C-alpha positions in Angstrom: 108.7 169.0 110.6 110.8 166.6 112.6 110.5 168.4 116.0 108.9 165.4 117.7 111.6 162.9 116.5 114.4 163.8 118.7 115.5 165.7 121.7 116.6 169.3 121.1 119.6 171.0 122.6 120.1 174.5 123.7 120.5 177.0 120.9 123.7 179.1 121.2 123.9 182.5 119.5 125.2 182.2 115.9 124.7 178.4 115.9 122.3 176.2 114.1 119.9 174.3 116.3 121.2 170.7 116.8 119.0 167.6 117.3 119.8 164.1 118.1 119.3 161.6 115.4 119.2 157.9 116.1 121.0 155.9 113.4 118.9 152.8 113.9 115.1 153.0 114.1 114.3 152.8 117.8 111.2 150.4 117.2 113.6 147.9 115.4 116.0 147.9 118.3 113.2 147.5 120.8 111.7 144.6 118.8 115.1 142.8 118.7 115.7 143.4 122.4 112.3 142.0 123.2 112.7 138.9 120.8 116.2 138.3 122.5 114.7 138.5 125.9 111.7 136.3 125.1 109.2 138.4 127.0 108.0 142.0 127.0 110.6 144.7 128.0 110.1 146.7 131.2 110.0 150.4 131.1 113.6 150.5 132.5 114.7 148.2 129.6 112.9 150.3 127.0 114.7 153.4 128.4 118.1 151.6 128.5 117.8 150.7 124.8 117.1 154.3 123.9 119.9 155.6 126.1 122.5 153.3 124.8 121.7 153.2 121.1 124.0 155.0 118.7 122.8 158.7 118.0 124.6 161.7 116.6 123.9 165.4 116.8 123.0 167.1 113.5 121.5 170.4 112.3 117.9 170.4 111.6 118.7 170.6 107.9 121.1 167.7 108.1 118.6 165.6 110.0 115.8 166.4 107.4 118.2 165.3 104.6 119.1 162.1 106.6 115.4 161.2 107.1 114.5 161.9 103.4 117.3 159.7 102.3 116.2 157.0 104.6 112.6 157.3 103.7 113.5 157.1 100.0 114.8 153.4 100.7 112.0 152.3 103.1 109.5 154.2 105.2 110.6 154.1 108.8 108.4 154.7 111.8 110.1 157.2 114.1 109.5 157.2 117.8 109.5 160.2 120.0 112.4 159.3 122.4 110.6 161.4 125.1 107.6 159.2 124.9 109.3 155.9 124.0 107.7 153.7 126.7 104.2 154.9 125.8 104.7 154.6 122.1 106.3 151.3 122.4 103.1 150.0 124.2 101.0 151.3 121.4 102.9 149.7 118.6 104.7 146.7 120.0 102.1 144.2 118.8 102.4 145.6 115.2 106.2 145.6 115.0 107.6 142.5 113.0 
């Protein structure tokens, strides 16, 4: 269900699949960085935000519970970290 939301790590035998979960919504971090800069972010800057934000490794089950808990409070748009530049170009005008 959340396969497009995060990068996947290699699966080891007898281990549950781990996924990277960003603790703060990437679109909100990008919006804040762009607002602070006062002009649109470059692709390198967008990638730097993604690469330096706080993220943790969780099992898929833990990640699903985390996202359900988050969504119960407020619906959050989740960006695909592997397509962050392209998605940011599509949504940046709509993020407030």
